[in-house]
N, C-alpha and C positions, 0 to 999 in steps of 0.2 A: 560566515555562513551559506553554503554553497544550496544554493540553488532550481531542479535537474527541469524544462523543459516537461508538459505531459506528453505521454507516450501510453502505447499500447506497453502492454508487461510483456508479451512474449513476440518476439520476431516472426517473420511468412512459412519459416520450418520449426516454429510451433518453440524456437531454445526462448530463456532467457533473457527480455533487452539489458535488465538495470543489473549486471554480474560485475558493475564497478562499486557495485553498496555491499560490497563482500566486507567482512568483518569494520561495519562504519556505524556509527553511528546519529541518530537523526529518526526525522519523525519524516512518515510517508503517506499519498490520501491518495481512495481509487473511487474514480468517477467512475459511475455510470451514466450513458447517457447524458451524458449532462452535470449530474447533476452529485456533490458529493457526498457518496454514501458509506464512509467511515476514515476515518482520519487516527493512523495510528502509533510508538517512536518504539524503538529498540536502545539499550545502552551498550549492548554488545555486535549483532549483529543482523544490519538493519534488513539483507538478501534475505535469511532464512524467513523475519519477524516478516519480511511480507509477504514474502512468497506463499506460505503456510494460507492464508486467505484464496491461493489459485490449488491444490490439492485437492484429491477422492481424501474423504476421511472414513472406514468401515464404523467407525464407533458413532454412539449417538447421542456424546454430547454435544448440545446447541455451539454451531462457529459462525462465526460471517464470512464464510463464502460467495466464490466469485467465476462460473464458468467466465475463461478467454479467449477459449482456444477454440477455433473451426466457426463454426458461422455467426459467434457471441462475443467474436475479437474485437470487432468495430467496437461496439457496445461501453470496451472498459481502459478506461487512459488511466491513470499513476503519476504520479511527481513525487521526488524525494526531495524533503531539506532535506541536506547533514547538517550536523552541528553535534556539539557537545550533549555527554547523558546527563545535564540537568538540563542547559538550555531547550533540550529536545521535552522531556518532563516538561517542561511551562508551555512550551509554544503549544504540546499538541491538548493543551487542555485549553487554551486558549480562542484557536482551533476548531474545537470540541461546539466552545459558547456562541463565536462565529457564526454557523454553519451547521446548528444542532443537525446531525449525519443522522442519516436510516437508521446505518445499524448501529447504531452505537446504544441504543432503545437496553 
């Protein structure tokens, strides 16, 4: 497993900062104002799965969304842990139990 540093999901030009996660598998952790608020995993494309949380949606389906651009940029950070799909499933469960993220309920 390879663990990234905590980074803002977007760079200064509002471009995704973690493009290296394209078509990779693993776990992502979203932290807001220093507290872990979401833990997720992807078994096929970590980049797409993680960045869905930062997109705008027009439907009424409930999703955990975070505004990581503009003034709120400093509040949000993400960390990626690259692993196999099986390891990602297990790690997500372990991290959810450990941190009890706010938006996982």
